[in-house]
C-alpha positions as CSV (number, residue, x, y, z in Angstrom):
1,M,0.0,0.0,0.0
2,L,1.2,3.5,-0.8
3,K,1.9,5.4,2.4
4,S,3.0,8.8,1.0
5,S,0.6,11.7,0.8
6,F,-0.3,13.8,-2.2
7,V,-1.0,17.4,-2.9
8,L,-4.2,18.8,-4.3
9,D,-3.9,18.8,-8.0
10,R,-5.6,16.5,-10.6
11,R,-2.3,15.4,-11.9
12,H,-1.2,14.3,-8.4
13,V,-4.6,12.7,-7.7
14,L,-3.9,10.5,-10.7
15,K,-0.2,10.0,-10.1
16,G,-0.8,9.1,-6.4
17,L,-3.1,6.2,-7.2
18,L,-2.0,2.6,-7.1
19,A,-2.1,1.1,-10.5
20,A,-3.6,-2.2,-11.7
21,S,-8.9,-3.1,-14.7
22,A,-11.3,-5.4,-15.6
23,A,-13.6,-8.4,-15.9
24,A,-17.3,-8.6,-15.0
25,A,-18.5,-8.3,-11.5
26,A,-22.2,-8.5,-12.1
27,P,-24.7,-11.1,-10.9
28,G,-26.6,-13.0,-13.6
29,F,-23.6,-15.0,-14.8
30,A,-23.4,-18.8,-14.1
31,F,-20.9,-19.4,-11.4
32,A,-18.2,-21.7,-12.6
33,N,-17.2,-22.7,-9.1
34,T,-19.5,-23.8,-6.3
35,Q,-16.9,-22.4,-3.9
36,A,-15.7,-18.8,-4.1
37,D,-12.1,-18.1,-4.9
38,A,-12.1,-15.2,-2.4
39,V,-14.4,-13.3,0.0
40,L,-14.7,-9.7,1.0
41,F,-16.6,-9.1,4.3
42,T,-18.1,-5.7,4.4
43,I,-19.2,-3.5,7.3
44,A,-20.6,0.0,7.2
45,D,-21.2,2.7,9.8
46,L,-19.9,0.9,12.9
47,H,-20.5,3.6,15.5
48,A,-19.0,1.8,18.5
49,P,-21.7,-1.0,18.8
50,Y,-20.6,-2.4,22.2
51,A,-23.6,-4.7,22.4
52,R,-22.5,-6.5,19.2
53,L,-18.8,-5.8,18.9
54,P,-17.5,-9.1,20.4
55,A,-20.2,-11.0,18.4
56,L,-19.1,-9.2,15.3
57,L,-15.5,-10.2,15.7
58,E,-16.4,-13.8,16.4
59,Q,-18.8,-14.0,13.5
60,L,-16.3,-12.6,11.1
61,K,-13.8,-15.3,12.1
62,T,-16.4,-18.0,11.8
63,L,-17.5,-16.8,8.3
64,R,-13.9,-16.7,7.2
65,D,-13.2,-20.2,8.5
66,D,-16.4,-21.5,6.9
67,A,-15.5,-19.9,3.5
68,G,-12.1,-21.6,3.6
69,V,-10.7,-19.1,1.0
70,P,-8.5,-16.0,1.2
71,S,-10.6,-13.2,2.8
72,A,-10.4,-9.5,3.8
73,V,-12.6,-7.0,5.7
74,L,-13.7,-3.7,4.2
75,I,-15.0,-1.2,6.9
76,N,-16.8,1.7,5.3
77,G,-16.3,4.4,8.0
78,D,-17.6,5.7,11.3
79,I,-15.7,3.5,13.8
80,F,-16.6,5.7,16.8
81,E,-19.7,7.3,18.2
82,R,-19.6,10.5,20.3
83,G,-22.8,9.6,22.1
84,N,-21.2,6.4,23.5
85,V,-19.8,7.8,26.7
86,V,-17.5,4.7,27.2
87,C,-16.0,5.3,23.7
88,T,-15.3,9.0,24.5
89,R,-14.1,8.5,28.0
90,S,-11.8,5.6,27.1
91,G,-10.5,7.0,23.9
92,G,-12.0,4.2,21.9
93,L,-10.0,1.5,23.6
94,A,-12.6,-1.3,22.8
95,E,-12.8,-0.2,19.2
96,W,-9.0,-0.3,18.8
97,A,-9.0,-3.7,20.5
98,F,-11.5,-4.9,17.9
99,L,-9.6,-3.5,14.9
100,S,-6.3,-4.9,16.1
101,A,-7.7,-8.4,16.8
102,L,-9.4,-8.4,13.4
103,A,-6.3,-7.2,11.6
104,A,-4.5,-10.2,13.2
105,E,-6.9,-12.5,11.4
106,M,-7.1,-11.1,7.9
107,P,-6.4,-7.9,6.0
108,V,-8.6,-4.9,7.1
109,V,-9.2,-1.7,5.0
110,I,-11.1,1.3,6.4
111,N,-12.5,4.1,4.2
112,L,-12.7,7.2,6.3
113,G,-16.2,8.3,7.5
114,N,-17.2,11.4,9.3
115,H,-17.2,9.8,12.8
116,E,-13.5,8.9,12.9
117,V,-13.2,12.4,14.4
118,A,-15.9,11.8,17.0
119,I,-13.2,11.4,19.6
120,Y,-10.2,13.1,17.8
121,D,-9.8,16.7,16.7
122,D,-7.6,15.7,13.8
123,M,-8.3,13.0,11.2
124,S,-4.5,12.4,10.9
125,T,-4.6,11.0,14.5
126,F,-7.0,8.3,13.5
127,V,-5.0,7.4,10.4
128,A,-1.7,7.1,12.4
129,K,-3.4,4.9,15.1
130,A,-4.9,2.7,12.4
131,D,-1.5,2.2,10.9
132,Q,-0.2,1.1,14.4
133,A,-3.1,-1.3,14.6
134,G,-2.2,-3.0,11.3
135,V,-5.2,-1.5,9.5
136,S,-5.0,0.1,6.0
137,V,-6.8,3.4,5.5
138,I,-8.0,5.0,2.2
139,S,-9.9,8.2,1.6
140,N,-10.1,11.2,-0.8
141,L,-10.3,13.6,2.1
142,L,-7.7,16.4,1.9
143,D,-5.9,18.2,4.7
144,K,-6.6,21.9,4.2
145,R,-3.4,22.7,6.1
146,T,-1.1,20.8,3.8
147,G,-3.1,20.3,0.6
148,R,-2.3,16.6,0.9
149,F,-4.6,13.6,1.3
150,F,-4.9,12.2,4.9
151,A,-4.4,8.7,3.5
152,P,-3.9,7.1,0.1
153,V,-6.9,7.4,-2.0
154,S,-6.7,3.7,-3.1
155,D,-5.4,0.4,-2.1
156,R,-4.9,-3.0,-3.7
157,L,-5.7,-6.5,-2.5
158,G,-4.7,-9.9,-4.0
159,L,-6.9,-12.6,-2.7
160,G,-7.1,-16.1,-4.2
161,G,-5.7,-15.0,-7.5
162,V,-8.1,-12.1,-7.7
163,D,-6.7,-8.6,-8.1
164,I,-8.9,-6.1,-6.3
165,S,-8.6,-2.4,-6.4
166,L,-10.2,-0.2,-3.7
167,L,-11.1,3.5,-4.1
168,G,-12.2,5.6,-1.1
169,L,-14.8,8.3,-1.2
170,A,-15.7,10.6,1.7
171,A,-18.8,12.4,2.8
172,T,-18.6,16.0,1.4
173,N,-21.1,17.8,3.7
174,P,-18.8,19.7,6.1
175,F,-21.5,19.8,8.8
176,V,-21.4,16.1,9.4
177,Y,-17.9,16.4,10.7
178,R,-17.2,17.6,14.3
179,K,-16.2,21.2,14.4
180,P,-12.5,21.0,15.4
181,A,-11.8,18.6,12.5
182,R,-14.2,20.3,10.1
183,D,-12.0,23.3,9.7
184,T,-9.1,21.2,8.5
185,L,-10.9,19.4,5.7
186,T,-11.1,20.1,1.9
187,F,-13.6,18.1,-0.1
188,L,-13.4,17.0,-3.8
189,D,-16.4,16.7,-6.1
190,T,-17.4,13.0,-5.8
191,A,-18.3,12.3,-9.4
192,Q,-15.4,14.2,-10.8
193,F,-13.0,12.5,-8.5
194,V,-14.2,9.0,-9.6
195,S,-13.9,10.0,-13.2
196,D,-10.3,11.2,-12.7
197,A,-9.1,8.6,-10.3
198,L,-10.8,5.3,-11.2
199,P,-9.0,4.6,-14.5
200,D,-5.6,4.5,-12.9
201,A,-6.7,3.1,-9.5
202,G,-8.5,0.2,-11.2
203,A,-6.1,-0.3,-14.0
204,D,-5.8,-4.1,-14.8
205,A,-7.7,-5.0,-11.7
206,D,-10.1,-8.0,-11.9
207,L,-12.5,-6.1,-9.6
208,K,-12.9,-2.4,-8.8
209,V,-14.5,-1.8,-5.4
210,I,-15.6,1.8,-4.7
211,M,-15.9,2.2,-0.9
212,S,-18.2,5.2,-0.8
213,H,-19.0,7.1,2.4
214,A,-20.4,9.9,0.3
215,G,-24.0,8.6,0.6
216,V,-26.7,7.5,-1.9
217,S,-27.2,11.0,-3.4
218,A,-23.6,11.3,-4.3
219,D,-23.3,7.7,-5.5
220,K,-26.2,8.3,-7.9
221,T,-24.0,11.0,-9.6
222,F,-21.4,8.5,-10.8
223,I,-22.9,5.0,-10.7
224,D,-24.0,5.1,-14.4
225,S,-20.4,6.0,-15.5
226,L,-18.8,3.0,-13.9
227,P,-17.1,0.4,-16.1
228,E,-17.8,-3.3,-16.0
229,S,-16.1,-5.1,-13.1
230,S,-17.1,-2.3,-10.7
231,V,-18.9,-2.7,-7.3
232,I,-20.0,0.0,-4.9
233,Q,-19.9,-0.6,-1.1
234,G,-22.1,2.3,0.2
235,A,-22.4,3.8,3.6
236,H,-23.2,7.0,5.5
237,D,-27.0,6.8,5.2
238,H,-27.4,3.7,7.5
239,L,-29.3,1.9,4.8
240,D,-29.8,-1.8,4.2
241,F,-30.2,-2.9,0.6
242,A,-28.5,-4.7,-2.2
243,M,-29.3,-4.2,-5.9
244,N,-27.8,-4.6,-9.3
245,H,-27.9,-1.2,-11.0
246,K,-27.3,-1.6,-14.8
247,G,-24.7,-4.3,-14.2
248,V,-23.1,-2.7,-11.1
249,P,-23.6,-4.5,-7.8
250,Y,-24.5,-1.8,-5.2
251,F,-25.1,-2.5,-1.6
252,H,-25.4,-0.7,1.8
253,G,-24.8,-2.8,4.9
254,A,-27.0,-1.2,7.6
255,S,-25.2,0.2,10.7
256,W,-24.3,-0.3,14.4
257,G,-22.7,-3.7,13.7
258,T,-26.1,-5.3,13.0
259,Q,-25.0,-6.8,9.7
260,I,-22.0,-8.3,7.9
261,G,-22.0,-8.2,4.1
262,V,-20.5,-11.3,2.3
263,L,-19.2,-10.6,-1.2
264,E,-18.0,-13.8,-2.8
265,L,-15.7,-13.6,-5.8
266,F,-15.6,-16.2,-8.5
267,K,-12.9,-16.4,-11.2
268,G,-14.1,-17.6,-14.6
269,P,-13.0,-17.5,-18.2
270,D,-14.8,-14.2,-18.7
271,G,-13.5,-12.6,-15.6
272,V,-14.7,-12.3,-12.0
273,T,-18.3,-12.5,-11.0
274,T,-19.6,-11.6,-7.6
275,R,-22.4,-12.8,-5.3
276,Y,-23.6,-10.8,-2.3
277,R,-25.5,-11.7,0.8
278,S,-25.8,-10.3,4.3
279,E,-25.6,-12.0,7.7
280,A,-27.4,-10.6,10.8
281,V,-25.3,-10.0,13.9
282,E,-27.1,-10.6,17.2
283,P,-26.1,-9.0,20.5
284,V,-24.6,-12.2,22.0
285,A,-21.4,-13.1,23.9
286,G,-19.0,-13.5,20.9
287,D,-15.2,-13.3,21.2
288,A,-14.3,-13.8,24.9
289,A,-11.2,-11.6,25.0
290,L,-12.9,-8.7,23.3
291,A,-16.0,-9.2,25.5
292,D,-13.7,-8.8,28.5
293,V,-12.3,-5.6,27.1
294,V,-15.7,-4.1,26.6
295,A,-16.9,-5.2,30.0
296,T,-13.9,-3.8,31.7
297,Q,-14.3,-0.4,29.9
298,M,-17.9,-0.3,30.8
299,S,-17.2,-1.1,34.4
300,E,-14.6,1.7,34.5
301,H,-16.4,4.4,32.7
302,L,-20.2,4.0,33.2
303,T,-21.7,6.0,36.1
304,D,-24.8,5.1,38.1
305,E,-26.8,7.4,35.9
306,D,-25.6,5.7,32.8
307,K,-26.6,2.3,34.2
308,E,-30.1,3.5,35.2
309,I,-32.8,1.1,33.8
310,I,-35.4,3.0,31.8
311,A,-37.6,0.2,30.6
312,D,-37.7,-3.6,30.1
313,I,-38.2,-4.2,26.4
314,P,-40.4,-7.3,25.9
315,Q,-39.2,-8.2,22.5
316,S,-36.5,-7.2,20.0
317,F,-37.6,-4.7,17.4
318,D,-36.0,-4.1,14.0
319,V,-34.8,-0.6,13.2
320,H,-38.0,0.7,11.7
321,N,-40.3,-0.6,14.4
322,S,-37.9,0.7,17.0
323,I,-38.1,4.2,15.5
324,L,-41.9,3.9,15.4
325,Q,-41.8,3.7,19.2
326,A,-40.2,7.2,19.0
327,T,-42.6,8.7,16.5
328,E,-45.5,7.5,18.6
329,A,-44.0,9.2,21.6
330,M,-43.6,12.4,19.6
331,R,-47.1,12.2,18.3
332,Q,-48.7,11.8,21.8
333,A,-46.5,14.4,23.4
334,T,-47.3,17.1,20.8
335,G,-51.0,16.2,20.2
336,A,-50.2,15.6,16.6
337,D,-51.9,13.5,14.0
338,I,-48.7,12.3,12.5
339,A,-45.1,12.3,13.6
340,M,-41.9,11.8,11.5
341,I,-38.3,11.7,12.3
342,G,-35.0,11.4,10.3
343,H,-33.4,8.0,10.1
344,T,-29.9,8.8,11.3
345,T,-31.2,10.2,14.6
346,F,-31.2,6.6,15.6
347,G,-28.5,3.9,16.0
348,A,-28.9,0.5,17.6
349,P,-32.4,-1.0,17.5
350,L,-34.2,-1.9,20.7
351,S,-33.3,-5.3,22.0
352,Q,-35.3,-7.5,24.3
353,G,-34.4,-7.0,28.0
354,P,-33.5,-4.2,30.4
355,L,-32.8,-0.9,28.6
356,S,-30.2,1.2,30.4
357,R,-29.6,4.9,29.9
358,F,-26.4,3.9,28.1
359,D,-28.4,1.5,25.8
360,F,-31.0,4.3,25.3
361,N,-28.3,6.7,24.1
362,A,-27.2,4.1,21.5
363,F,-30.8,3.9,20.3
364,V,-31.5,7.7,20.3
365,R,-28.3,9.4,19.3
366,F,-29.4,13.1,19.3
367,G,-31.7,15.2,21.3
368,G,-33.2,18.6,20.6
369,G,-36.6,20.2,20.4
370,L,-39.9,19.2,18.8
371,Q,-41.8,21.3,16.2
372,V,-45.2,21.1,14.7
373,A,-46.9,22.5,11.6
374,E,-50.4,22.4,10.2
375,V,-50.5,20.8,6.7
376,S,-53.0,19.7,4.2
377,G,-53.4,16.1,3.0
378,D,-52.2,17.2,-0.4
379,Q,-49.0,18.5,1.2
380,L,-48.6,15.4,3.3
381,L,-49.0,12.8,0.6
382,P,-45.7,13.6,-1.2
383,M,-43.8,13.6,2.2
384,L,-45.2,10.1,2.9
385,A,-44.3,8.9,-0.6
386,R,-40.6,9.7,0.1
387,A,-40.6,8.4,3.7
388,N,-39.5,4.9,4.8
389,Q,-36.9,4.6,2.1
390,F,-35.6,1.4,3.6
391,A,-38.4,-0.3,1.6
392,A,-37.5,1.3,-1.7
393,K,-37.1,-1.2,-4.6
394,D,-34.8,0.8,-6.8
395,L,-32.3,3.7,-6.8
396,E,-34.9,6.2,-8.0
397,G,-36.7,5.7,-4.7
398,R,-33.7,6.7,-2.6
399,T,-32.7,10.2,-1.8
400,G,-30.2,9.6,1.0
401,D,-31.9,11.4,3.9
402,Y,-35.5,10.4,4.8
403,V,-37.9,10.0,7.6
404,H,-39.6,7.1,9.4
405,V,-43.3,7.3,9.8
406,A,-46.2,4.9,10.7
407,D,-48.7,4.0,8.1
408,H,-51.6,6.4,7.8
409,D,-54.7,6.8,5.6
410,I,-54.7,10.4,4.3
411,D,-57.6,12.5,3.0
412,P,-56.1,14.8,0.4
413,S,-58.6,17.5,1.5
414,G,-58.0,17.0,5.2
415,K,-55.9,19.1,7.6
416,Y,-53.3,17.5,9.8
417,R,-51.0,18.4,12.7
418,L,-47.5,17.2,11.8
419,A,-44.8,16.7,14.4
420,V,-41.0,16.4,13.7
421,N,-37.8,16.9,15.6
422,A,-36.0,20.2,15.2
423,W,-33.3,18.8,12.9
424,T,-35.8,17.5,10.4
425,A,-37.6,20.8,10.5
426,M,-34.4,22.7,9.9
427,N,-33.5,20.4,7.0
428,Q,-37.0,19.9,5.7
429,K,-35.9,20.0,2.0
430,A,-33.6,17.0,2.5
431,Y,-35.9,15.0,4.6
432,L,-39.4,16.0,3.5
433,G,-38.9,17.5,0.1
434,T,-40.4,20.8,1.3
435,E,-39.0,24.2,1.8
436,D,-41.7,26.4,3.3
437,L,-43.6,24.5,6.0
438,P,-44.1,26.9,8.9
439,F,-42.8,24.7,11.8
440,Q,-43.1,26.1,15.3
441,D,-41.4,25.0,18.5
442,V,-43.4,23.1,21.1
443,E,-42.3,24.6,24.3
444,G,-41.1,22.4,27.2
445,L,-40.6,19.2,25.1
446,E,-37.2,17.6,24.4
447,L,-36.8,14.7,22.1
448,K,-34.8,12.3,24.2
449,A,-36.9,13.0,27.3
450,V,-40.1,12.5,25.4
451,I,-39.0,9.1,24.0
452,S,-37.5,7.9,27.3
453,D,-40.7,8.8,29.2
454,H,-42.8,7.0,26.6
455,L,-40.6,3.8,26.8
456,A,-40.8,3.9,30.6
457,K,-44.6,4.2,30.5
458,T,-45.1,1.6,27.8
459,F,-42.5,-1.0,28.9
460,G,-41.7,0.0,32.5
């Protein structure tokens, strides 16, 4: 892997890439082998998932052993989570233990997300520590102070006779990065960068993997331009889907360690074909050594307030139905007819059993106020049409940011009181597709408190 850094200039973008292009990586071909020649395990938007981290490590090792072929792990950003008080108080000790243990088992490549600076003020600190842990890092993020990339923009893996190129793309919205680091970042246009960089980065590769933390909206700007033998591993939007878009396999692997993607690679006379599936990760014991690390860190850093039990959840909920508990809390608290809330306000889904304050903060990541607006049914119907995008069947139905909402029968001529959180109201164009809804604050209500109280009353 190339370790030197590069200055901001298109010539240097191209010159700084690792060279090596081609065959087919689309499903629909007959697989010549019943066993894959190599496997790429994919993870996206990790966010310090302590409830699943030991299980994630153990399951990756088991899947690798079961595959019985050369394997590697691609982690598409967001290792840390600022709302995880153990992560912030310990300096991410459990996360680094996870990464070091994983790197001892197989090659690990991380594409930088926006939450690598959740606990560091400088992205270069993360890159240096990853190198010490034996983990490779790629990204097209530039250091404004030097004009150089924080890490190589590409990497190369050779697995089972398959030559794999990796190209890293970063989120380009500065406001998703924490303030101290934000001021040090320069962003490149995603589509233009792919156009400039991929020909050299993927030269002579059997498979070109684009690790994109730019999100669905940005991915849509370049996916149609990709050559055969390309694959996109998406992230940032916390989505869970897999599709074949005009011959390009494109998948997002959920978040919070709830899923492992398994991309099998098959060599054939016409090149390399791929087959993708996902494996659920449950919050079970997992790797004993890592479980001890997590338990020790939680014992050292959790306060009595963090360990307070809010509710006893009677069953495990998936992400959508977990969030519907929150929208119902918002609806009741505001006296609204309908409540909506943005998807990335939430992290780990609700699991059966006691829900501590620490667990709750992994579920509801951000607080803030609640706002309401009076809307007509005609206004509401387009908002509902773009909501719940986890169920979208194609790329056209995905805009990146979206809201979760319960099912409702809407009268186009009716009037409705709509409740949202303050972040959704402030960013209504991205989440609702509107620009002029007159949202007003509901005094005395705070999002986390409203949801916590609702869970306590419902499941206390």
